[in-house]
Backbone as CSV, one residue per row, in Angstrom:
resi,resn,N_x,N_y,N_z,CA_x,CA_y,CA_z,C_x,C_y,C_z
1,UNK,0.838,-1.198,0.000,0.000,0.000,0.000,0.875,1.250,0.000
2,UNK,0.631,2.171,-0.902,1.419,3.390,-1.015,0.671,4.561,-0.389
3,UNK,1.442,5.496,0.141,0.852,6.657,0.791,1.242,7.914,0.024
4,UNK,0.313,8.873,-0.024,0.588,10.132,-0.699,1.621,10.954,0.054
5,UNK,1.639,10.815,1.373,2.573,11.565,2.198,3.572,10.605,2.833
6,UNK,4.827,11.015,2.982,5.836,10.143,3.590,5.388,9.671,4.968
7,UNK,5.653,8.406,5.255,5.169,7.773,6.477,6.290,7.608,7.499
8,UNK,5.999,7.986,8.726,6.905,7.783,9.862,6.211,6.852,10.853
9,UNK,6.947,5.863,11.355,6.437,4.953,12.374,7.092,5.295,13.711
10,UNK,6.259,5.454,14.741,6.795,5.765,16.070,6.422,4.639,17.030
11,UNK,7.433,3.975,17.588,7.248,2.863,18.512,7.340,3.356,19.947
12,UNK,6.491,2.805,20.831,6.401,3.272,22.222,6.151,4.786,22.204
13,UNK,5.089,5.192,21.543,4.951,6.595,21.145,4.567,7.548,22.276
14,UNK,3.857,7.098,23.324,3.488,8.005,24.404,2.714,9.207,23.895
15,UNK,3.288,10.393,24.054,2.656,11.633,23.588,2.931,11.918,22.118
16,UNK,3.637,11.020,21.450,4.019,11.165,20.043,4.928,12.365,19.818
17,UNK,5.798,12.619,20.778,6.747,13.714,20.634,7.765,13.486,19.528
18,UNK,8.147,12.217,19.283,9.099,11.941,18.210,8.536,12.365,16.853
19,UNK,7.236,12.260,16.669,6.622,12.509,15.358,6.377,13.972,15.059
20,UNK,6.504,14.848,16.049,6.047,16.221,15.856,6.771,16.926,14.710
21,UNK,8.081,16.723,14.585,8.817,17.354,13.491,8.395,16.815,12.137
22,UNK,8.167,15.516,12.065,7.751,14.876,10.815,6.382,15.384,10.374
23,UNK,5.470,15.503,11.315,4.123,15.980,10.998,4.154,17.426,10.518
24,UNK,5.010,18.239,11.103,5.100,19.642,10.685,5.590,19.773,9.251
25,UNK,6.397,18.819,8.808,6.873,18.846,7.425,5.797,18.389,6.442
26,UNK,4.686,17.892,6.975,3.590,17.470,6.126,3.471,15.971,5.964
27,UNK,4.199,15.214,6.775,4.166,13.770,6.671,3.028,13.138,7.455
28,UNK,2.986,11.829,7.383,1.989,11.034,8.096,2.718,10.191,9.127
29,UNK,2.135,10.051,10.303,2.770,9.287,11.370,1.778,8.308,11.966
30,UNK,2.270,7.114,12.272,1.478,6.110,12.968,2.260,5.693,14.207
31,UNK,1.638,5.835,15.374,2.288,5.499,16.630,1.714,4.241,17.244
32,UNK,2.555,3.512,17.974,2.143,2.282,18.637,2.523,2.338,20.114
33,UNK,1.582,1.977,20.977,1.855,1.918,22.412,0.790,1.054,23.080
34,UNK,1.025,0.735,24.348,0.082,-0.089,25.102,-1.140,0.683,25.565
35,UNK,-1.003,1.999,25.668,-2.083,2.784,26.237,-2.023,4.205,25.708
36,UNK,-3.132,4.905,25.845,-3.160,6.340,25.599,-4.173,6.919,26.570
37,UNK,-3.662,7.606,27.585,-4.508,8.146,28.633,-4.674,9.651,28.444
38,UNK,-5.541,10.230,29.256,-5.834,11.658,29.137,-4.576,12.512,29.286
39,UNK,-3.670,12.086,30.165,-2.473,12.904,30.407,-1.494,12.873,29.232
40,UNK,-1.697,11.986,28.272,-0.852,11.990,27.081,-1.235,13.112,26.123
41,UNK,-2.419,13.687,26.315,-2.869,14.757,25.440,-3.494,14.214,24.169
42,UNK,-4.034,15.095,23.332,-4.697,14.661,22.099,-3.701,14.109,21.087
43,UNK,-4.174,13.242,20.230,-3.338,12.723,19.152,-3.135,13.840,18.137
44,UNK,-1.903,14.119,17.739,-1.648,15.241,16.824,-2.363,15.071,15.489
45,UNK,-2.679,16.184,14.872,-3.291,16.157,13.547,-2.346,15.496,12.559
46,UNK,-2.872,14.630,11.749,-2.052,13.919,10.766,-1.455,12.625,11.275
47,UNK,-1.700,12.317,12.557,-1.144,11.105,13.158,-2.246,10.108,13.477
48,UNK,-1.870,8.859,13.558,-2.771,7.796,13.969,-2.126,7.051,15.131
49,UNK,-2.956,6.560,16.030,-2.462,5.801,17.176,-3.049,4.401,17.141
50,UNK,-2.188,3.403,17.319,-2.616,2.013,17.394,-2.247,1.478,18.770
51,UNK,-3.223,1.016,19.521,-2.958,0.438,20.839,-2.587,-1.032,20.636
52,UNK,-1.303,-1.309,20.681,-0.809,-2.658,20.436,0.574,-2.806,21.062
53,UNK,0.851,-3.976,21.600,2.146,-4.297,22.160,3.181,-4.306,21.045
54,UNK,4.213,-3.503,21.168,5.248,-3.425,20.140,5.909,-4.786,19.916
55,UNK,5.979,-5.607,20.942,6.600,-6.925,20.804,5.834,-7.823,19.844
56,UNK,4.581,-7.511,19.578,3.782,-8.333,18.665,3.845,-7.836,17.228
57,UNK,4.535,-6.741,16.967,4.607,-6.175,15.619,5.635,-6.914,14.769
58,UNK,5.389,-6.957,13.473,6.366,-7.460,12.505,6.699,-6.336,11.542
59,UNK,7.964,-6.156,11.275,8.407,-5.023,10.483,7.885,-4.977,9.062
60,UNK,7.429,-6.105,8.510,6.930,-6.088,7.139,5.725,-5.159,6.996
61,UNK,5.057,-4.866,8.130,3.941,-3.920,8.103,4.395,-2.517,7.700
62,UNK,5.683,-2.235,7.861,6.187,-0.874,7.701,7.116,-0.738,6.499
63,UNK,6.925,-1.574,5.499,7.807,-1.553,4.325,7.695,-0.253,3.531
64,UNK,6.576,0.483,3.712,6.402,1.751,2.992,6.849,2.959,3.819
65,UNK,7.375,2.731,4.998,7.788,3.844,5.858,9.076,4.476,5.353
66,UNK,9.227,5.763,5.612,10.472,6.483,5.298,11.391,6.554,6.509
67,UNK,10.810,6.407,7.698,11.589,6.545,8.932,10.876,5.812,10.056
68,UNK,11.661,5.169,10.922,11.126,4.543,12.131,11.797,5.202,13.329
69,UNK,10.989,5.587,14.301,11.486,6.217,15.520,11.025,5.397,16.715
70,UNK,11.817,5.363,17.757,11.430,4.586,18.934,11.975,5.180,20.212
71,UNK,11.238,4.971,21.276,11.658,5.434,22.599,11.152,4.423,23.618
72,UNK,11.818,3.279,23.668,11.351,2.195,24.534,11.425,2.598,25.999
73,UNK,10.574,2.033,26.838,10.537,2.395,28.262,11.891,2.228,28.933
74,UNK,12.211,3.158,29.809,13.551,3.193,30.390,13.571,2.954,31.896
75,UNK,12.417,2.676,32.510,12.381,2.601,33.966,13.364,1.587,34.539
76,UNK,13.461,0.426,33.919,14.372,-0.598,34.441,15.822,-0.133,34.364
77,UNK,16.212,0.515,33.268,17.574,1.017,33.125,17.855,2.116,34.145
78,UNK,16.920,3.039,34.285,17.112,4.180,35.170,17.242,3.746,36.624
79,UNK,16.388,2.844,37.041,16.408,2.427,38.439,17.727,1.747,38.784
80,UNK,18.240,0.941,37.876,19.494,0.235,38.132,20.699,1.164,38.135
81,UNK,20.538,2.366,37.606,21.630,3.340,37.620,21.653,4.169,38.898
82,UNK,20.676,3.973,39.758,20.603,4.757,40.989,21.545,4.194,42.058
83,UNK,22.063,5.058,42.912,23.060,4.640,43.906,22.432,4.025,45.154
84,UNK,21.531,3.109,44.958,20.878,2.438,46.069,21.267,0.972,46.049
85,UNK,21.468,0.412,47.197,21.842,-0.995,47.290,20.807,-1.877,46.621
86,UNK,19.545,-1.582,46.854,18.481,-2.387,46.257,18.548,-2.354,44.742
87,UNK,18.862,-1.185,44.174,18.948,-1.068,42.722,20.140,-1.850,42.179
88,UNK,21.285,-1.773,42.865,22.491,-2.458,42.402,22.356,-3.976,42.462
89,UNK,21.518,-4.469,43.347,21.397,-5.916,43.524,20.354,-6.558,42.611
90,UNK,19.668,-5.751,41.826,18.654,-6.296,40.929,19.285,-7.109,39.800
91,UNK,18.571,-8.099,39.281,19.079,-8.849,38.117,19.065,-7.968,36.884
92,UNK,19.659,-8.411,35.784,19.649,-7.603,34.554,18.230,-7.243,34.131
93,UNK,18.069,-6.104,33.482,16.735,-5.642,33.053,16.292,-6.346,31.774
94,UNK,15.892,-7.602,31.921,15.599,-8.413,30.744,14.481,-7.826,29.889
95,UNK,13.399,-7.371,30.514,12.304,-6.819,29.737,12.709,-5.520,29.058
96,UNK,13.425,-4.661,29.780,13.889,-3.410,29.187,14.751,-3.665,27.959
97,UNK,15.640,-4.670,28.054,16.496,-5.004,26.915,15.683,-5.591,25.765
98,UNK,14.673,-6.389,26.087,13.826,-6.972,25.044,13.042,-5.886,24.316
99,UNK,12.487,-4.932,25.068,11.744,-3.841,24.457,12.653,-2.976,23.590
100,UNK,13.878,-2.780,24.046,14.853,-1.989,23.289,15.218,-2.697,21.990
101,UNK,15.561,-3.974,22.060,15.985,-4.730,20.889,14.859,-4.888,19.876
102,UNK,13.610,-4.914,20.337,12.477,-5.082,19.422,12.467,-4.014,18.336
103,UNK,12.950,-2.824,18.655,12.960,-1.736,17.678,13.880,-2.059,16.507
104,UNK,15.024,-2.650,16.806,15.976,-2.994,15.755,15.519,-4.233,14.975
105,UNK,14.841,-5.149,15.655,14.257,-6.293,14.945,13.226,-5.814,13.933
106,UNK,12.365,-4.899,14.352,11.334,-4.369,13.462,11.964,-3.646,12.278
107,UNK,13.033,-2.905,12.536,13.720,-2.237,11.432,14.269,-3.254,10.427
108,UNK,14.916,-4.307,10.911,15.484,-5.317,10.009,14.393,-5.958,9.156
109,UNK,13.274,-6.278,9.776,12.160,-6.898,9.055,11.564,-5.945,8.026
110,UNK,11.477,-4.670,8.382,10.930,-3.669,7.466,11.843,-3.493,6.252
111,UNK,13.128,-3.437,6.486,14.085,-3.276,5.387,14.039,-4.478,4.448
112,UNK,13.951,-5.673,5.016,13.887,-6.889,4.205,12.634,-6.894,3.343
113,UNK,11.505,-6.495,3.929,10.243,-6.481,3.177,10.236,-5.399,2.109
114,UNK,10.893,-4.272,2.389,10.892,-3.141,1.457,11.934,-3.276,0.358
115,UNK,12.967,-4.060,0.607,14.046,-4.161,-0.366,14.894,-2.913,-0.411
116,UNK,14.866,-2.138,0.636,15.657,-0.906,0.749,15.910,-0.642,2.227
117,UNK,16.784,0.321,2.485,17.110,0.619,3.873,16.150,1.659,4.431
118,UNK,15.602,1.377,5.602,14.720,2.315,6.309,15.419,2.714,7.601
119,UNK,15.770,3.977,7.761,16.517,4.395,8.959,15.683,4.296,10.229
120,UNK,16.389,4.073,11.327,15.787,3.983,12.659,16.598,4.826,13.625
121,UNK,15.921,5.645,14.419,16.566,6.400,15.497,15.849,6.044,16.790
122,UNK,16.625,5.612,17.779,16.079,5.155,19.058,16.576,6.056,20.173
123,UNK,15.677,6.412,21.068,16.037,7.232,22.237,15.831,6.441,23.521
124,UNK,16.753,6.640,24.459,16.604,6.073,25.795,17.485,6.875,26.742
125,UNK,17.757,6.357,27.923,18.499,7.111,28.933,19.955,6.660,29.011
126,UNK,20.767,7.460,29.652,22.192,7.156,29.787,22.420,5.816,30.467
127,UNK,21.580,5.497,31.465,21.754,4.255,32.199,21.568,3.008,31.368
128,UNK,20.968,3.144,30.186,20.757,1.978,29.320,22.060,1.487,28.699
129,UNK,23.075,2.339,28.651,24.306,1.997,27.941,24.990,0.752,28.509
130,UNK,24.885,0.548,29.789,25.499,-0.625,30.416,24.916,-1.912,29.859
131,UNK,23.663,-1.854,29.411,22.953,-3.066,29.024,22.776,-3.222,27.519
132,UNK,22.772,-2.125,26.776,22.497,-2.215,25.331,23.622,-1.641,24.480
133,UNK,24.689,-1.180,25.102,25.795,-0.612,24.344,25.783,0.904,24.347
134,UNK,26.918,1.453,24.051,27.101,2.906,24.119,26.231,3.624,23.097
135,UNK,25.632,4.729,23.520,24.826,5.530,22.603,25.737,6.255,21.618
136,UNK,25.177,6.623,20.485,25.966,7.303,19.453,26.041,8.806,19.675
137,UNK,25.087,9.341,20.411,25.038,10.788,20.656,23.994,11.036,21.724
138,UNK,24.028,12.222,22.320,22.961,12.551,23.257,22.605,14.029,23.154
139,UNK,21.355,14.301,23.287,20.817,15.661,23.319,20.431,15.910,24.765
140,UNK,21.327,16.552,25.531,21.114,16.635,26.972,21.100,15.236,27.545
141,UNK,20.032,14.871,28.222,19.943,13.537,28.811,19.168,12.555,27.941
142,UNK,18.871,12.941,26.702,18.205,12.051,25.759,19.278,11.369,24.905
143,UNK,19.567,10.107,25.187,20.606,9.382,24.467,20.018,8.672,23.254
144,UNK,20.810,8.609,22.174,20.323,8.114,20.902,21.171,6.967,20.370
145,UNK,20.486,5.986,19.771,21.108,4.848,19.114,20.554,4.738,17.701
146,UNK,21.191,3.913,16.884,20.688,3.673,15.533,21.300,4.606,14.518
147,UNK,20.493,5.080,13.578,20.969,5.907,12.467,20.980,7.384,12.860
148,UNK,21.840,7.709,13.783,21.954,9.084,14.278,22.784,9.896,13.287
149,UNK,22.270,11.023,12.788,23.028,11.831,11.824,24.366,12.293,12.389
150,UNK,25.313,12.475,11.487,26.647,12.923,11.911,26.610,14.336,12.487
151,UNK,25.763,15.185,11.920,25.630,16.553,12.396,24.340,16.668,13.197
152,UNK,24.466,17.072,14.451,23.314,17.173,15.335,23.280,18.543,15.996
153,UNK,22.106,19.016,16.413,22.005,20.327,17.068,22.687,20.320,18.422
154,UNK,23.201,21.473,18.812,23.831,21.612,20.116,22.763,21.871,21.179
155,UNK,23.086,21.522,22.405,22.193,21.824,23.518,22.848,22.843,24.427
156,UNK,22.000,23.663,25.072,22.493,24.550,26.107,22.770,23.741,27.351
157,UNK,23.533,24.307,28.261,23.816,23.603,29.503,22.529,23.446,30.303
158,UNK,22.258,22.218,30.727,21.045,21.961,31.497,21.069,22.679,32.831
159,UNK,19.918,23.092,33.310,19.844,23.802,34.574,18.873,23.112,35.507
160,UNK,19.137,23.260,36.798,18.153,22.865,37.795,17.264,24.071,38.055
161,UNK,16.006,23.824,38.271,15.086,24.935,38.491,14.394,24.773,39.826
162,UNK,13.809,25.863,40.303,13.047,25.816,41.537,11.821,24.951,41.390
163,UNK,11.196,24.664,42.486,10.076,23.725,42.502,8.963,24.105,41.544
164,UNK,8.491,23.137,40.808,7.374,23.331,39.895,6.130,22.736,40.528
165,UNK,5.117,23.547,40.716,3.888,23.069,41.338,3.008,22.464,40.258
166,UNK,3.194,21.150,40.032,2.490,20.502,38.940,0.979,20.520,39.154
167,UNK,0.523,20.333,40.382,-0.908,20.331,40.639,-1.516,21.682,40.263
168,UNK,-0.840,22.749,40.685,-1.331,24.087,40.390,-1.302,24.371,38.899
169,UNK,-0.247,23.911,38.225,-0.148,24.129,36.792,-1.261,23.405,36.052
170,UNK,-1.516,22.187,36.477,-2.559,21.412,35.798,-3.917,22.089,35.948
171,UNK,-4.158,22.665,37.130,-5.441,23.310,37.366,-5.582,24.582,36.543
172,UNK,-4.475,25.303,36.386,-4.529,26.577,35.669,-4.267,26.424,34.176
173,UNK,-3.870,25.201,33.757,-3.600,24.983,32.340,-2.334,25.664,31.867
174,UNK,-1.382,25.884,32.778,-0.153,26.566,32.410,0.816,25.608,31.734
175,UNK,1.688,26.150,30.903,2.689,25.347,30.210,4.076,25.831,30.594
176,UNK,5.107,25.153,30.098,6.476,25.609,30.320,6.650,26.940,29.603
177,UNK,7.090,27.978,30.315,7.195,29.255,29.622,8.391,30.102,30.058
178,UNK,9.096,29.739,31.115,10.267,30.520,31.486,11.494,29.942,30.822
179,UNK,12.566,30.724,30.774,13.797,30.274,30.132,14.334,29.022,30.813
180,UNK,14.326,29.026,32.144,14.852,27.868,32.865,14.012,26.629,32.617
181,UNK,12.691,26.791,32.615,11.829,25.642,32.395,11.944,25.148,30.957
182,UNK,12.175,26.058,30.022,12.361,25.655,28.638,13.576,24.754,28.519
183,UNK,14.669,25.120,29.205,15.860,24.291,29.159,15.594,22.938,29.789
184,UNK,14.824,22.931,30.867,14.504,21.660,31.511,13.744,20.765,30.543
185,UNK,12.782,21.337,29.860,11.962,20.545,28.946,12.774,20.068,27.756
186,UNK,13.665,20.920,27.260,14.403,20.595,26.054,15.556,19.630,26.283
187,UNK,16.122,19.588,27.474,17.369,18.864,27.625,17.396,17.811,28.714
188,UNK,16.543,17.912,29.712,16.694,17.047,30.865,15.413,16.310,31.168
189,UNK,15.483,15.000,31.169,14.338,14.225,31.618,14.273,14.263,33.125
190,UNK,13.097,14.034,33.658,12.957,13.957,35.103,13.740,12.777,35.637
191,UNK,14.359,12.951,36.797,15.231,11.925,37.348,14.599,11.138,38.472
192,UNK,13.317,11.108,38.539,12.683,10.281,39.550,11.811,11.083,40.473
193,UNK,12.455,11.803,41.407,11.715,12.668,42.313,10.575,11.945,42.982
194,UNK,9.410,12.568,42.960,8.255,12.025,43.652,7.824,10.672,43.118
195,UNK,8.179,10.368,41.881,7.791,9.074,41.326,8.464,7.923,42.076
196,UNK,9.553,8.222,42.770,10.209,7.217,43.594,10.106,7.560,45.075
197,UNK,9.041,8.251,45.440,8.676,8.501,46.831,9.748,9.261,47.604
198,UNK,10.371,10.229,46.973,11.328,11.072,47.670,10.568,12.149,48.425
199,UNK,10.871,12.319,49.687,10.103,13.224,50.527,10.418,14.672,50.221
200,UNK,9.389,15.515,50.285,9.575,16.963,50.148,9.442,17.647,51.501
201,UNK,9.268,16.886,52.546,9.032,17.444,53.865,10.064,16.870,54.831
202,UNK,10.965,17.702,55.290,12.053,17.217,56.131,11.542,16.625,57.433
203,UNK,10.439,17.152,57.943,9.918,16.662,59.215,9.182,15.333,59.061
204,UNK,8.812,14.992,57.812,8.105,13.742,57.553,8.716,13.034,56.350
205,UNK,9.956,12.559,56.475,10.614,11.903,55.345,9.911,10.621,54.951
206,UNK,9.951,10.320,53.663,9.377,9.077,53.174,10.240,7.908,53.610
207,UNK,9.638,6.828,54.031,10.375,5.660,54.489,11.330,5.166,53.412
208,UNK,12.581,4.930,53.810,13.568,4.372,52.909,14.261,5.389,52.035
209,UNK,14.006,6.673,52.238,14.656,7.668,51.413,15.090,8.857,52.254
210,UNK,15.949,9.689,51.662,16.450,10.866,52.344,15.654,12.087,51.919
211,UNK,15.665,13.094,52.759,15.039,14.365,52.417,15.959,15.138,51.478
212,UNK,15.366,15.845,50.526,16.147,16.782,49.730,16.743,16.214,48.462
213,UNK,16.282,15.081,47.955,16.872,14.518,46.754,16.068,14.780,45.496
214,UNK,15.033,15.611,45.574,14.228,15.814,44.378,15.053,16.499,43.304
215,UNK,15.159,15.908,42.120,16.075,16.415,41.111,15.676,17.739,40.498
216,UNK,14.411,18.156,40.592,14.047,19.452,40.037,13.955,20.515,41.116
217,UNK,14.491,20.240,42.294,14.650,21.290,43.273,13.461,21.538,44.153
218,UNK,12.556,20.573,44.362,11.421,20.814,45.234,11.868,20.955,46.682
219,UNK,12.983,20.361,47.032,13.570,20.577,48.349,14.687,21.599,48.205
220,UNK,14.823,22.431,49.188,15.785,23.521,49.074,17.199,23.091,49.419
221,UNK,17.345,21.915,50.011,18.660,21.464,50.453,19.433,20.762,49.362
222,UNK,20.196,19.753,49.787,21.055,19.021,48.872,20.244,18.343,47.771
223,UNK,20.773,18.384,46.538,20.087,17.772,45.417,21.022,16.802,44.721
224,UNK,20.516,15.659,44.330,21.296,14.691,43.579,20.515,14.366,42.311
225,UNK,21.089,14.631,41.156,20.384,14.348,39.919,20.930,13.070,39.314
226,UNK,20.036,12.243,38.847,20.389,11.009,38.169,19.800,11.103,36.775
227,UNK,20.645,11.009,35.790,20.266,11.378,34.432,19.174,10.494,33.868
228,UNK,18.043,11.108,33.561,17.098,10.538,32.645,16.190,9.435,33.108
229,UNK,15.214,9.722,33.937,14.162,8.747,34.204,12.875,9.267,33.607
230,UNK,12.372,8.584,32.600,11.107,9.001,32.011,9.977,8.609,32.933
231,UNK,8.935,9.421,32.915,7.815,9.128,33.789,6.667,8.428,33.097
232,UNK,6.734,8.280,31.792,5.634,7.658,31.059,5.913,6.181,30.826
233,UNK,4.906,5.474,30.331,5.093,4.094,29.931,4.984,3.094,31.046
234,UNK,4.196,3.391,32.076,4.099,2.487,33.222,3.663,1.088,32.808
235,UNK,2.763,1.002,31.839,2.173,-0.277,31.504,3.150,-1.313,31.000
236,UNK,4.275,-0.890,30.422,5.215,-1.838,29.847,5.850,-2.717,30.914
237,UNK,5.901,-2.260,32.158,6.514,-3.040,33.216,5.476,-3.556,34.205
238,UNK,4.255,-3.665,33.747,3.169,-4.164,34.585,2.628,-5.428,33.937
239,UNK,2.906,-6.582,34.536,2.527,-7.855,33.938,1.023,-7.953,33.723
240,UNK,0.251,-7.431,34.688,-1.202,-7.493,34.549,-1.658,-6.678,33.353
241,UNK,-1.064,-5.506,33.178,-1.461,-4.660,32.057,-1.107,-5.326,30.739
242,UNK,0.102,-5.902,30.682,0.536,-6.558,29.452,-0.334,-7.768,29.149
243,UNK,-0.937,-8.352,30.201,-1.823,-9.495,29.992,-3.231,-9.059,29.620
244,UNK,-3.487,-7.736,29.657,-4.774,-7.219,29.230,-5.770,-7.019,30.349
245,UNK,-5.336,-7.016,31.605,-6.254,-6.820,32.722,-6.589,-5.333,32.815
246,UNK,-7.852,-4.990,32.902,-8.283,-3.600,32.908,-8.419,-3.069,34.325
247,UNK,-8.653,-1.756,34.430,-8.868,-1.160,35.742,-10.096,-1.761,36.416
248,UNK,-11.124,-2.055,35.621,-12.357,-2.586,36.185,-12.147,-3.939,36.860
249,UNK,-11.076,-4.665,36.482,-10.823,-5.966,37.089,-9.975,-5.859,38.349
250,UNK,-9.614,-4.627,38.688,-8.842,-4.440,39.914,-7.352,-4.399,39.717
251,UNK,-6.878,-4.085,38.515,-5.439,-3.992,38.288,-4.835,-2.890,39.154
252,UNK,-3.716,-3.180,39.785,-3.032,-2.204,40.605,-2.022,-1.446,39.768
253,UNK,-1.887,-0.181,40.020,-0.938,0.630,39.275,0.477,0.309,39.692
254,UNK,1.373,0.224,38.704,2.790,0.002,38.998,3.458,1.295,39.450
255,UNK,2.857,2.425,39.105,3.444,3.713,39.423,3.384,3.996,40.910
256,UNK,4.370,4.778,41.397,4.367,5.165,42.790,3.282,6.171,43.106
257,UNK,2.734,6.814,42.094,1.665,7.782,42.294,0.625,7.603,41.212
258,UNK,-0.648,7.631,41.595,-1.726,7.503,40.622,-2.277,8.861,40.214
259,UNK,-1.664,9.928,40.700,-2.156,11.267,40.430,-2.099,11.594,38.938
260,UNK,-3.211,11.992,38.328,-3.182,12.410,36.919,-2.237,13.578,36.681
261,UNK,-2.132,14.479,37.672,-1.239,15.622,37.512,0.215,15.177,37.404
262,UNK,0.593,14.218,38.253,1.977,13.755,38.194,2.237,12.956,36.926
263,UNK,1.281,12.190,36.513,1.467,11.434,35.277,1.544,12.370,34.077
264,UNK,0.746,13.425,34.107,0.811,14.418,33.033,2.178,15.097,33.022
265,UNK,2.692,15.421,34.209,4.011,16.040,34.302,5.082,15.102,33.792
266,UNK,4.997,13.821,34.167,5.975,12.838,33.725,5.952,12.694,32.213
267,UNK,4.749,12.651,31.643,4.630,12.513,30.191,5.220,13.726,29.485
268,UNK,5.002,14.925,30.046,5.530,16.145,29.429,7.045,16.166,29.469
269,UNK,7.632,15.746,30.592,9.085,15.766,30.729,9.727,14.693,29.854
270,UNK,9.053,13.568,29.711,9.604,12.475,28.906,9.492,12.742,27.413
271,UNK,8.688,13.703,27.029,8.435,13.974,25.608,9.726,14.370,24.890
272,UNK,9.927,13.832,23.707,11.108,14.169,22.912,11.107,15.665,22.607
273,UNK,12.222,16.365,22.836,12.258,17.803,22.565,11.999,18.118,21.094
274,UNK,11.322,19.225,20.872,10.968,19.613,19.508,12.209,19.787,18.636
275,UNK,13.243,20.434,19.164,14.459,20.673,18.379,15.022,19.371,17.836
276,UNK,15.054,18.344,18.670,15.579,17.044,18.264,14.650,16.379,17.248
277,UNK,13.350,16.416,17.510,12.381,15.813,16.606,12.450,16.449,15.221
278,UNK,12.528,17.742,15.168,12.547,18.459,13.882,13.831,18.156,13.103
279,UNK,14.943,18.098,13.811,16.224,17.849,13.140,16.246,16.460,12.498
280,UNK,15.787,15.464,13.225,15.758,14.108,12.680,14.795,14.032,11.501
281,UNK,13.653,14.694,11.612,12.680,14.693,10.523,13.266,15.310,9.260
282,UNK,13.925,16.443,9.387,14.508,17.108,8.226,15.618,16.277,7.607
283,UNK,16.365,15.567,8.454,17.459,14.737,7.951,16.946,13.603,7.075
284,UNK,15.844,12.987,7.484,15.353,11.801,6.784,14.089,12.048,5.954
285,UNK,13.712,13.304,5.774,12.586,13.603,4.892,12.980,13.198,3.475
286,UNK,12.109,12.534,2.716,12.495,11.983,1.400,13.191,12.963,0.482
287,UNK,12.714,14.203,0.374,13.346,15.189,-0.519,14.789,15.449,-0.105
288,UNK,15.012,15.557,1.214,16.350,15.818,1.711,17.275,14.641,1.404
289,UNK,16.764,13.412,1.534,17.563,12.229,1.252,17.933,12.174,-0.220
290,UNK,16.969,12.486,-1.105,17.225,12.458,-2.552,18.258,13.505,-2.938
291,UNK,18.188,14.685,-2.356,19.114,15.755,-2.705,20.530,15.441,-2.261
292,UNK,20.672,14.697,-1.155,21.992,14.375,-0.638,22.589,13.130,-1.285
293,UNK,21.751,12.386,-2.019,22.220,11.135,-2.630,23.148,11.405,-3.814
């Protein structure tokens, strides 16, 4: 089946941040993920969403694609990179590695079916390198594997910012708008914070954790940042969810917080930065590829 507009496939799509640059150029995007909740926001114009386990996909479905993008869940990699005894003693992140490798399997199958090469760019966190090999480049804390262009945009130095009141922002409908918050959104994924039950109240510390470790500065004291924990994609590491058990059947959330505001914040921080999305789209847009050939 042929498409009038160049097709981009986005695996583990979440908010479909990887596709935003491609869609702006006038292309078509199809995203795949286990879920799409309210905090992911609306599906962008020109995009389609398929609720399906990426592990069940075969690349021959994507033989007409011009580009494949992926951002497999990183929670297992991120947690094992933390300086906690419990994290260091965990076994290898088998599921995280399987989800990561699935992207390259799909690319190989797509190329074989198409009889041509279809580029793939994969994003994950720095902590994944121990398990899947060194990344080819990174945009702030967004590390990239696969067909990463030789020339990439520069990033400004990442900054820590004062506490962001996500609940208040969600109620008022506010977005990232200050210079410091823009840098946070563009370059630094959230490093855990409240998602791992770090206390914001010195007089009432959370059991098993220290006060003052929130990576975005919600505590005024000592801060320790651990590069790149995405807050989206909870379902990939929830066996019940992967088995198809719904909320109505009593499925328990794997997340440390069920708050829609926190999940919305996590999804926003995990979203691929626009600068990166646009650059990759322009690099692999069919006209650009033909002109450089």
